[in-house]
C-alpha positions in Angstrom: 12.9 -8.9 18.2 13.1 -8.9 14.2 14.5 -4.9 13.4 11.9 -2.5 11.9 13.3 -3.1 8.3 12.9 -6.5 8.4 9.3 -6.4 10.4 8.4 -3.8 6.5 10.0 -6.9 4.5 7.8 -9.3 6.2 4.8 -7.4 6.3 5.3 -7.6 2.0 5.7 -11.1 2.2 2.8 -12.0 4.2 0.6 -9.4 2.3 1.0 -10.9 -1.1 1.3 -14.6 0.4 -2.2 -14.5 2.3 -5.2 -16.2 0.1 -8.0 -15.4 -1.2 -7.7 -11.3 -1.6 -10.0 -11.0 -4.2 -8.5 -9.4 -7.2 -4.8 -9.5 -6.1 -1.9 -11.8 -6.2 -2.2 -14.3 -4.3 -0.7 -17.7 -3.9 -2.7 -19.5 -6.0 -3.4 -16.9 -8.7 -1.6 -14.5 -11.0 -2.7 -11.5 -13.2 -1.7 -10.9 -17.1 1.7 -9.4 -16.4 2.4 -9.8 -11.9 2.9 -13.1 -10.7 3.2 -13.7 -7.3 7.0 -14.5 -7.8 7.5 -10.9 -8.4 6.1 -9.9 -5.6 8.7 -11.8 -3.9 11.4 -10.2 -5.7 9.5 -6.6 -5.3 9.8 -7.2 -0.7 13.8 -8.1 -1.1 14.6 -5.5 -3.8 12.9 -2.7 -1.9 14.7 -3.7 1.5 17.4 -1.0 1.0 15.5 1.6 1.1 13.6 0.1 4.7 16.6 -0.2 5.4 17.7 3.6 5.1 14.3 5.2 6.5 15.0 2.9 9.6 18.1 4.5 10.0 17.6 7.7 9.5 17.3 8.4 6.4 15.1 10.8 4.8 11.8 9.2 4.0 12.2 10.8 0.2 15.2 8.9 -0.5 14.5 5.9 1.4 11.4 5.9 -0.7 13.5 6.4 -3.7 15.6 4.0 -3.0 13.2 1.2 -1.9 10.9 1.5 -5.4 14.3 1.4 -7.6 14.8 -1.9 -5.5 11.4 -3.2 -6.0 11.0 -2.5 -9.5 14.8 -3.7 -10.8 13.2 -7.2 -9.4 11.4 -8.2 -13.0 7.9 -7.4 -11.3 8.1 -3.5 -12.2 5.4 -1.5 -9.7 4.3 -4.5 -7.5 4.1 -2.6 -3.8 5.1 1.3 -4.9 1.3 2.1 -2.9 2.3 -0.2 0.3 6.1 0.8 -0.4 5.2 5.0 -0.1 2.9 4.0 3.7 5.5 1.3 4.5 8.2 3.4 4.6 7.5 6.9 7.1 5.9 4.1 8.9 9.4 2.2 9.4 10.8 6.0 10.1 8.7 6.4 12.7 9.8 3.4 14.4 13.0 4.7 15.2 11.1 6.3 18.0 7.9 5.0 18.5 5.3 3.5 16.4 1.9 5.6 17.1 0.0 7.7 15.1 0.9 11.0 16.4 4.7 10.3 15.7 3.9 9.2 12.2 1.7 12.4 11.4 5.0 14.3 12.5 7.3 12.4 10.3 5.0 13.2 7.4 4.1 16.5 8.0 7.8 16.9 8.0 8.6 16.0 4.8 10.6 18.2 2.6 10.5 19.7 -1.0 13.4 17.5 -1.3 11.2 14.6 -0.4 8.5 15.6 -2.8 11.2 15.4 -5.3 12.8 12.4 -5.0 8.7 10.9 -4.9 8.4 12.3 -8.7 12.7 10.7 -9.3 10.4 7.3 -8.1 8.0 7.3 -11.2 10.4 7.4 -13.5 11.5 3.4 -11.6 7.8 1.7 -12.6 4.6 2.2 -14.3 2.1 3.6 -12.0 -1.9 4.3 -12.8 -3.2 7.8 -12.2 -5.5 9.9 -13.1 -5.2 12.7 -15.5 -4.4 15.4 -12.9 -7.1 18.7 -12.6 -5.7 21.2 -15.2 -3.9 23.4 -12.8 -2.1 20.6 -11.1 -1.0 19.9 -14.9 3.0 21.1 -14.1 2.5 18.6 -11.1 1.6 15.5 -12.8 3.9 12.4 -11.1 4.1 11.1 -14.7 6.3 13.9 -15.6 8.7 12.6 -13.3 11.9 14.4 -12.5 10.4 17.1 -15.1 8.3 18.3 -12.9 11.1 19.1 -9.9 11.7 22.3 -11.0 7.5 23.5 -10.5 7.7 21.5 -6.7 11.0 23.8 -6.1 9.1 27.0 -7.3 6.0 26.6 -5.4 7.8 25.1 -2.4 5.4 22.1 -2.3 6.7 19.1 0.2 5.9 15.3 0.4 3.4 15.7 2.8 1.6 18.8 -0.2 1.6 16.6 -3.5 -0.4 14.0 -1.3 -2.9 16.6 0.5 -3.9 17.2 -2.8 -4.3 13.8 -4.4 -7.1 13.4 -1.0 -9.9 12.8 -2.6 -9.4 10.2 -5.4 -5.8 8.7 -3.6 -6.3 6.5 0.1 -3.1 6.0 0.4 -2.5 9.7 0.2 -5.5 9.9 2.6 -3.7 7.8 5.0 -0.9 10.3 5.0 -3.7 13.3 5.8 -5.4 11.4 8.5 -3.1 10.2 10.8 -2.6 6.4 8.9 -5.9 5.5 10.5 -7.0 2.4 8.3 -3.3 1.4 8.2 -3.8 0.9 12.7 -7.6 -0.2 12.1 -6.1 -3.1 10.1 -2.8 -4.2 12.1 -5.5 -4.2 15.1 -7.9 -6.2 13.2 -5.0 -8.4 12.3 -4.0 -8.7 16.3 -8.3 -9.7 16.9 -8.5 -12.3 14.5 -7.8 -15.6 14.7 -6.4 -18.6 12.2 -2.6 -18.3 10.7 -1.0 -15.4 10.0 -2.1 -16.2 6.4 -5.4 -16.4 7.5 -5.2 -13.7 9.2 -4.4 -11.3 6.3 -7.2 -12.8 3.8 -9.7 -12.1 6.6 -8.6 -8.2 7.2 -8.2 -7.8 3.7 -12.0 -8.8 3.5 -13.1 -6.5 6.1 -11.0 -3.7 4.4 -12.4 -4.2 1.0 -16.0 -4.3 2.8 -15.3 -1.0 4.5 -14.4 1.8 1.3 -14.3 2.2 -2.4 -11.3 0.7 -3.4 -9.3 3.6 -5.2 -7.7 2.1 -7.8 -11.0 0.1 -8.6 -12.5 3.5 -8.6 -9.4 4.9 -11.1 -9.5 2.0 -13.3 -13.0 0.5 -13.5 -15.6 3.1 -11.7 -17.5 4.6 -9.0 -20.2 1.6 -9.7 -17.8 -1.3 -10.0 -16.0 -0.3 -6.6 -19.4 -0.3 -5.1 -20.9 -3.9 -6.7 -17.2 -5.2 -4.9 -17.9 -3.3 -1.6 -21.3 -5.2 -1.7 -20.0 -8.6 -2.6 -17.0 -8.0 0.1 -19.5 -6.8 2.6 -21.8 -10.0 2.5 -18.8 -12.6 2.4 -17.8 -11.0 5.3 -20.6 -10.7 7.4 -21.5 -14.1 7.2 -17.8 -15.4 7.6 -17.4 -16.9 4.4 -13.8 -17.4 4.5 -15.1 -19.9 7.7 -18.7 -21.1 6.5 -18.1 -20.8 2.5 -14.4 -20.2 2.0 -15.6 -21.4 -1.6 -17.7 -18.4 -2.4 -14.7 -15.9 -1.5 -12.5 -18.4 -4.0 -15.4 -17.8 -6.9 -15.2 -14.1 -6.4 -11.2 -13.4 -6.0 -11.2 -15.7 -9.4 -14.1 -13.7 -10.9 -12.3 -10.8 -10.1 -8.9 -11.1 -11.4 -10.5 -12.4 -14.5 -12.2 -8.8 -15.4 -9.0 -7.4 -14.3 -10.7 -5.9 -11.3 -7.5 -5.1 -8.6 -8.6 -3.9 -5.1 -4.6 -2.4 -4.8 -5.4 0.0 -2.2 -7.3 -2.3 0.5 -3.9 -4.0 -0.3 -1.1 -1.7 0.3 -3.3 -0.6 3.1 -3.2 -4.3 4.6 0.6 -4.4 3.9 0.4 -0.8 6.7 -1.7 -2.8 8.9 1.3 -5.9 8.9 3.8 -4.1 9.8 2.3 -2.1 12.5 0.9 -5.9 14.0 4.6 -7.0 13.7 5.9 -4.4 15.0 3.7 -3.9 18.2 4.3 -7.5 18.5 0.7 -8.8 17.7 1.3 -11.4 15.2 3.4 -13.9 16.0 5.3 -16.0 13.0 
């Protein structure tokens, strides 16, 4: 059995290898500034931070190290959101990988964890929306300059992410017991085919469930709803099996338009880790 950090790295690799994943980098599609190889290198670069989480380091410190290693590989922001899900999951796996234990991990984060989270933004260019006026001093784009405000207000990392919901479904996972991540893991276990085929199938199912919040931020609600409707139609008729060309056409269309459902990819990676850790997905 692989140790948790290895399973987390493998989850990142399997996520990007799943093909097709409409709108995202996969083995056959690159984005304008991000290539498949960048994601492979990002997964390898994040390994030290994942090892820190597995060894019991604080969530913030492990996340900051993972992001720094990811970004140093040349692809900048390849897996920031996925790592924000994986680090507490790996930390929980030291004891028991269950929703109650993960909830305990994230609810137990500290102001120091929040400070490390803000410093992590100095390594990468992450797309974020402008915050409300009252949250402007805590704009994550300020990086370490926001740390004195965090300390003054006594905000933990859980507090910071709680203030990002709704509008950010990675943050929502933190406040909802990682419910979609565990759902993705169950769907992966129930699916058939190779790990790559299962990943593509589960990604499409998740894409059909909810508006991808990265798509909403970049392109608006109407585009996010269009993506849901098209994904749902393909998923309902099992198009990956019966009409793979139609799924490829959606993938090519979204990549061509720059519509990138990155949050759905993050949740898929988290689900892959849970399935691997529970030995429900064999490689």
